[in-house]
C-alpha positions as a Markdown table, in Angstrom:
| # | Residue | x | y | z |
|---|---|---|---|---|
| 1 | Met | 82.2 | 80.6 | 85.3 |
| 2 | Lys | 85.2 | 78.8 | 86.7 |
| 3 | Thr | 87.2 | 80.3 | 89.6 |
| 4 | Val | 90.1 | 82.5 | 88.4 |
| 5 | Ala | 92.6 | 84.7 | 90.3 |
| 6 | Leu | 93.3 | 88.1 | 88.8 |
| 7 | Thr | 95.7 | 90.8 | 89.8 |
| 8 | Ala | 94.3 | 94.3 | 90.2 |
| 9 | His | 95.1 | 97.7 | 91.8 |
| 10 | Phe | 93.2 | 100.6 | 93.3 |
| 11 | Asp | 93.7 | 103.8 | 91.3 |
| 12 | Gly | 92.3 | 106.1 | 94.0 |
| 13 | Glu | 88.8 | 105.9 | 92.8 |
| 14 | Lys | 88.0 | 102.3 | 91.7 |
| 15 | Val | 89.5 | 98.9 | 91.5 |
| 16 | Gln | 91.2 | 98.3 | 88.1 |
| 17 | Leu | 91.9 | 94.8 | 86.8 |
| 18 | Asp | 95.5 | 94.4 | 85.6 |
| 19 | Glu | 94.5 | 92.1 | 82.7 |
| 20 | Pro | 91.4 | 91.9 | 80.6 |
| 21 | Cys | 88.7 | 89.5 | 81.8 |
| 22 | Gln | 85.1 | 89.1 | 80.8 |
| 23 | Leu | 82.9 | 89.0 | 83.9 |
| 24 | Glu | 79.3 | 87.9 | 84.0 |
| 25 | Arg | 76.8 | 90.4 | 85.3 |
| 26 | Asn | 76.5 | 90.2 | 89.1 |
| 27 | Ala | 79.6 | 87.8 | 89.2 |
| 28 | Arg | 80.6 | 87.1 | 92.8 |
| 29 | Leu | 84.1 | 88.4 | 93.6 |
| 30 | Met | 86.4 | 88.1 | 96.6 |
| 31 | Val | 88.8 | 91.0 | 97.1 |
| 32 | Val | 92.0 | 90.6 | 99.2 |
| 33 | Val | 94.0 | 93.7 | 100.0 |
| 34 | Leu | 97.7 | 92.9 | 100.1 |
| 35 | Pro | 100.2 | 94.8 | 102.3 |
| 36 | Pro | 102.7 | 97.1 | 100.5 |
| 37 | Asp | 105.6 | 95.4 | 98.7 |
| 38 | Asp | 108.1 | 96.7 | 101.2 |
| 39 | Glu | 106.2 | 95.1 | 104.2 |
| 40 | Arg | 105.8 | 91.8 | 102.3 |
| 41 | Gln | 109.5 | 91.8 | 101.5 |
| 42 | Ala | 110.3 | 92.4 | 105.2 |
| 43 | Trp | 108.1 | 89.4 | 106.2 |
| 44 | Ser | 109.8 | 87.3 | 103.4 |
| 45 | Arg | 113.2 | 88.1 | 104.7 |
| 46 | Leu | 112.2 | 87.3 | 108.3 |
| 47 | Ser | 110.7 | 84.0 | 107.2 |
| 48 | Ala | 113.8 | 83.1 | 105.2 |
| 49 | Ala | 116.1 | 83.9 | 108.1 |
| 50 | Gln | 114.0 | 81.7 | 110.5 |
| 51 | Leu | 114.0 | 78.8 | 108.0 |
| 52 | Ala | 117.8 | 79.1 | 107.6 |
| 53 | Lys | 118.1 | 78.9 | 111.4 |
| 54 | Ala | 115.8 | 75.9 | 111.6 |
| 55 | Tyr | 117.5 | 74.0 | 108.7 |
| 56 | Gly | 121.1 | 74.9 | 109.0 |
| 57 | Asp | 124.1 | 73.3 | 107.3 |
| 58 | Asp | 124.6 | 70.9 | 110.2 |
| 59 | Glu | 121.2 | 69.4 | 109.6 |
| 60 | Pro | 121.5 | 65.7 | 108.5 |
| 61 | Glu | 120.4 | 64.7 | 105.0 |
| 62 | Tyr | 117.4 | 62.3 | 105.0 |
| 63 | Thr | 116.7 | 59.9 | 102.2 |
| 64 | Ala | 113.6 | 57.8 | 101.3 |
| 65 | Ala | 115.3 | 54.9 | 103.1 |
| 66 | Asp | 115.0 | 56.8 | 106.4 |
| 67 | Leu | 111.1 | 56.8 | 106.1 |
| 68 | Arg | 109.1 | 54.2 | 108.0 |
| 69 | Pro | 106.6 | 52.2 | 106.0 |
């Protein structure tokens, strides 16, 4: 079976896939628990603010001609 990424949620008793998928018996799985959406959004806002500070409007525009061979 090829590697696929699926979304899922925990309903309080078991993990439920959000979309149908046929899994082979004893298929190896990796489960990643994500932070709540509000925490993820806070990190995204912080990241965007830091990038805006690092790459402000006064940053020069570079072109391919500025690259060294």
